[in-house]
Legacy VTK file of the C-alpha trace (Angstrom):
# vtk DataFile Version 3.0
C-alpha trace
ASCII
DATASET POLYDATA
POINTS 55 float
-26.995 9.237 -32.463
-30.071 11.107 -31.279
-30.952 14.564 -32.468
-32.274 17.120 -29.988
-35.968 17.936 -30.142
-37.370 21.322 -31.027
-38.141 21.991 -27.364
-34.537 21.399 -26.444
-33.314 23.825 -29.079
-35.525 26.753 -28.029
-34.363 28.847 -25.083
-36.354 28.621 -21.842
-38.618 31.586 -21.235
-39.616 31.032 -17.637
-36.978 32.144 -15.072
-37.232 28.901 -13.103
-36.588 26.823 -16.237
-33.635 29.030 -17.136
-32.060 28.351 -13.740
-32.283 24.552 -14.129
-29.995 24.006 -17.088
-30.116 21.435 -19.837
-30.704 17.746 -19.002
-28.574 15.268 -20.903
-29.987 11.774 -21.424
-27.646 9.053 -20.125
-26.769 6.072 -22.240
-28.617 2.948 -21.194
-26.884 -0.323 -20.647
-28.148 -3.402 -22.354
-29.842 -5.580 -19.746
-31.414 -8.219 -21.960
-29.271 -10.993 -20.530
-30.109 -9.952 -16.966
-33.805 -9.800 -17.804
-33.692 -13.289 -19.369
-31.954 -14.762 -16.323
-34.514 -13.147 -13.989
-37.383 -14.546 -16.104
-35.957 -18.085 -16.067
-35.376 -17.885 -12.303
-38.931 -16.627 -11.669
-40.484 -19.208 -13.965
-38.544 -22.054 -12.307
-39.486 -20.880 -8.809
-43.146 -20.645 -9.813
-43.021 -24.092 -11.385
-41.436 -25.638 -8.286
-44.021 -24.019 -5.971
-47.010 -25.155 -8.040
-45.516 -28.652 -8.515
-44.955 -29.013 -4.781
-48.570 -28.009 -4.011
-49.982 -30.549 -6.452
-47.840 -33.505 -5.434
LINES 1 56
55 0 1 2 3 4 5 6 7 8 9 10 11 12 13 14 15 16 17 18 19 20 21 22 23 24 25 26 27 28 29 30 31 32 33 34 35 36 37 38 39 40 41 42 43 44 45 46 47 48 49 50 51 52 53 54
């Protein structure tokens, strides 16, 4: 659990900032599996392209 920063705890002084409201950070999804699949796909495509240029 994250604790709010000191800036988030102090009230806004500028009128425009007061009208905006508080921004809540959204929970991030774990995308490690997706990133690994994309890396393997990119590496394979690069290898096939270079291999086809050489031979």
